[in-house]
N, C-alpha and C positions, 0 to 999 in steps of 0.2 A: 438135256443141260443138266451141268454142275451146281449144286448147291452147297455152300460152304458156312459154316460159323466157327469165328468172324468171319461175315461175309469179305470177299473180294475188295480190294481198298481200304480196309478197315485200318485206322492207327493203335499201333500194339501200346504198349504199357513196355518200360524194361524190366528184362526178365523173362521167364520162357511160357510162351502161351500156347497150349494144343489147337489146332484147327483141325477140325474133322467137316468130311466133304461127302457126298453121297452123288450116286449119278443112276439115272435109269431110262428104258427106251420104250419105243412104243408097245411091245410085245410084254412089258411087266416084269424085265430082267433088270435086276437093279446090283451094284455094288458102293462101297464104301472103303472109306480108305482115311488115313490124319498124318499128320506131319506137327514139327513144334518149331516154333518161331521163335529163334531166341534175339533180342535186344540187348546190347549193351550199352552203358557208357560210357562214354570214350573221353577223354581229355579236349574241351575245345575251349581254344584260350578266347579270351575276352575282358573286356573292362566294362562295368558300368557304375555311375556316382548318382546318386538323388539326395535329392534337398526339397522336402516339401511338408506336408500338414495333412491329415484327415479328420475332417469335424463331421464328428456323428453326435447329435444333440448337444448335450451338454458336459461332451469329451474330444479333447483335442489331441491326438497323436502326431508329434512333432517326431520328423525321421530325418537324420542324416548319415549316410554310408557310401564307400567307397570299397568296389571288390574286384579283385581280377585274379586273373589265373594267365599269367605266360608263356608263351612257344615252349619253353622249359618245362613246363607242367609246376612253378613253385606259385605255391596262393598268397594272397595277401589279404589284408583287408580291415576295415573297423566301423564299427556302427553305435552310433549313439541315438538313444529312442526315449522320449520324455511325454509321458501321457499327465494331462492339467484335467481335473476335473472338477468344473464348478461347482461351489457350496455356498452356502449361505453364508456369510463371512469372510469365510478364508477359503481357497480355491486348493484342494489337493494335488500336489507334483510329485512324481514317481518316475526316478529315470534310471534307464539303463546304460551300462558303458562298458562296451566288449574290451574283453582284455587278450582275446586271440579268435580268428575267425578261422574255421576248417571247411572240409566238406564243401566248396565253392566247384559249381555245375552250371556251363552256361547251356543254352539252347539256343535254334531258332526253331521255332513253334510255329507250325503252317497255319494261313490265315492273321498272324501278328506280324505289323511290320513297324520298327522303328523311326519310319519316316523318309523323304524324299533323299538327305543328304548322305553323303556316299557311305555305302554300307558298310556295318561293322561285321555284320555276318550273324550276330543272335541279336536278339530282345527280350531274351528272359534268363534270369539267374537265381538258382539256389542255393542256400549258404547258411551255415550253424556255425556255433562258437560257444563261448563263455564269457563271462563275466562279471559284473556287479550291478546287485539292483538295491539301488539306494545307498550305496558305497558298502553292501553287504557282499562277500563274494559267495559262491557254490552256485550261481544261476546259469542255467544253458538258454540259448535262442536259437530258433530256426526262422526263415523267412525267407519268402520268393517277391522278388521285383519283376514286372511287366513294363518296358517302354512301348507302348502300343501308339505313337506317335507324337508329331505337336499338334497345338498345346499339349502338357503333360496333365492338366487339370481335366475330371471326366473321362478320361482314356489311360493313363497310365494307373496301375495298381499296384499292391504291396498286402502281403499276409505276412504277419511273425505273431508267433505264441515265444512269450518267456515263464520259462518254468523253473521252480525253485526245488529244491532236494524231495527227494519221493515223488517228482514227478508233477507236482499240484500248479496250476498255470495263474500268475499272477499278473499279466496281462496280455492280452492279445487283439487282431483287429484283423479284417479282411475286407477291404473295400477300394473303392475309386479313389484316387489322391483329389484334393480339394482344392491346394493350392502348392507352386511351386514344380519340380519337374524330377523326371527320371531319364536318365539319359545313357544310350549304350553307345561306347567308344571303342574304335578298332585296339584289339592286342598290342600290346610291348613286345619286343623283344626279351 
């Protein structure tokens, strides 16, 4: 039998992965070899919208976004993210508003399905960009949204990290949405 690491059927990350294999027979003869599997990101057209909130204890994260990558490869999008922290007397409210969305990448992740409606071909989007944190420039964000079916609460998930100059994190969440929806749509030309 042939044994490989990573094993046959494994999911490979984007980039180069070395696969090493060994085989032996009943007489104690063995041999080994290796090869490289390279997975590259390709431009997959898609569209995704989200209007939802994530509540964790005294903190409510409210998000609205839309991103798309046209069949022609042109990327577009916008993101609004508000963090409301309950405090005695007066809640603390912080907001991020994108001024530019870049690096939009759509994926169809095995085992994730956006539902029974006509398939869009994608269920996950990763995107990043720059914008204003409490009306101050110089902030960046990275986000990943997953449309895991209907209804969205308890199924769809969202991850965002907002960083300031020097890379310090000013806000972040990685959780299932508690209200609202993330919806994958067919790409536009």
